[in-house]
N, C-alpha and C positions, 0 to 999 in steps of 0.2 A: 504494500500500500504506500502510495506517495504521501509525502508530508504536505499538509495544507499551508500555503504561504499567501500573504497579501501580495497582490500584483504591484508592480512598479508603477508609479504615476506616469501619465502620458501627456502629450502636448495637444491640447484642445485646439481644433481648427473650426472654421466655418466658411462654407461657400455661400455667397450671397449673389443672387441675380435678379435684375429688374430692368425695365425700360427707363425708369426714372433714376438717373444717376445721382441726383441729390438725395434720394431715399437711401442709397447705399451708405452715404455719410451718416444719416440719421440712424440707420440700423447699426452701423459700426459703433457709433457712440453708445447706443443702448446696450449692445453686446459687451462693450468695454465696461460700462457701468455695472453690468451683471457678473461678468467673468474676470474682470480685471483688465489691465492694459494689454494691448497687443504689442508683439515684438516683430511681427512680419505682416506686410500688406502687399499683395500682388499689384501689378499694374492692372488697368481695366482690360478685361479679356472679352472678345466677342463670343457670345453664346450662340454659335451657329452650327453645332454638330447635330442638332435635331430640331424639328419643328413641333415637337410634342407639346410644348407649353404655349404656342402661338395663340391658340383660341382663348386661353385664360389671360395671358399677359400682353399680347400684341407682338408686333415685330420689333426687331432691333434690341434684343436683350443683351445686357452687358453684365459680366460677372467680375467679382473681386473675391479673393481668398485671403482670409486673415488667420493668424495664429496668435494665441494668447501666451503671455509671459508666464503666468502661473500654471504649473502642472496640476492635473486633476486625477482623481481615482477613475479608472476606466469603467467601474461599476455605476457611475453616474450618467452614462450616455443616454439611457432612456429618459431620465428626468430632464436632461438638457434638451433633448429633442422635443419633449412635450412643451418645455418653456419656449423654444424657438417657434413651435407651431402656434402657441398663444400670441407671440409677437406678430407673426404673419397675419393672423386674423384681426389683431388690433389695428393694423394698417390697411386692411381690406376695404374695398368699396363695393357696395351692392353685391356682397357675397363672393367677390372675386379678389384673390390675393393680388397685391401690387409688388410683392417681393417674395422670393423663395430663400429660406435660410436652411442650409443643410450642414448641421454640425457633424463632427467626427473627431478622430484623433490620429496622431502619428505616434507610433511606438518604435522601438528599435527594429522590429521585424515587419511592420505593416502599417497601411493606412486603412482605417475602419470608418465607414460612414453609417449614420443612423437613417432609418427610413420607416415609413408606415406600411410599406408594401412588402408582402410576403413573396418569397420565391424559393426555388429549390436550393439555392446556395446561401440563403440567409438564415440567421439564427434568431429565434424569439428571445427578447430580453425582458419582456414584461411591459405592462402599461400600454399595450398596443404598438410597441416599437420593436423593430428588427435591426440587426446589425449585419453589415456586409464587409468582408475583407476585400476592399477594392483594389489595392496594390500590395504586393509583397516585396520585401527588400532582400535581394540576392545579388551576389557578385558586385557589390558596391553601388547598386542603384535600385530604385523602385522598378518593379516590373508588373505589367497587367496580367490579368487572368482572361479567359475566354469571355467572361461576362462583364468585364470592366467597360464602363461607358467610354465611347470613343474619345471624348475630350480628356478624360482622366488618363487614358492610355497614350495620349499624344506627348511628344518630346517637351513642349513648353510646360505642361502640367507635371510631368515627371521631374523636370528641373525645379519647379516650385516645391514639390514635396521633398526632394533631396535637400534643398536649402533649409526647409523647415526642420528636417531631421538633423541637419548640421547645427541648428540652434538648440535643439533638444538635447543632444549628446552631452555638452558640458553642464547643462542644467541637471541632468540625471546624475552625472558623476559627482556634482557638488552635494547631492543629497545622500550619497553613500558614505 
């Protein structure tokens, strides 16, 4: 029998996309108020790998990915996703979201995203939330799986998550 151990803390991230670029700043500020300051913010990224969200949000979606300076317990992911869902609905108009907030975390070995959608490769966390290992870290870089969204599998996104992992490593070491 293996020994039960507490997991190492992880680096909380959030993807945010919307057509209203000013709302990205509002959301960033609210997330920082809730989870602490960020220590990484991507450039604006065009959200053009799918048209899945066009009916709800419209055309011209832009994304930003942020990472938070304070490490968190990975067991909080369902709670965090529920909180971001509440924020999305608080900014909604006429029942339509104006921003999508997708929290997750970077650990030494993976990028995990939270979702409300079940699928064969997702694990139920509780509270109506599932987790997906979107990228795995092997041979000095993050690598996609067959189910990884095309944007997350692209070289610019891989570079973003490699950079976030570089920020995470010294933080984790300083806690040991």
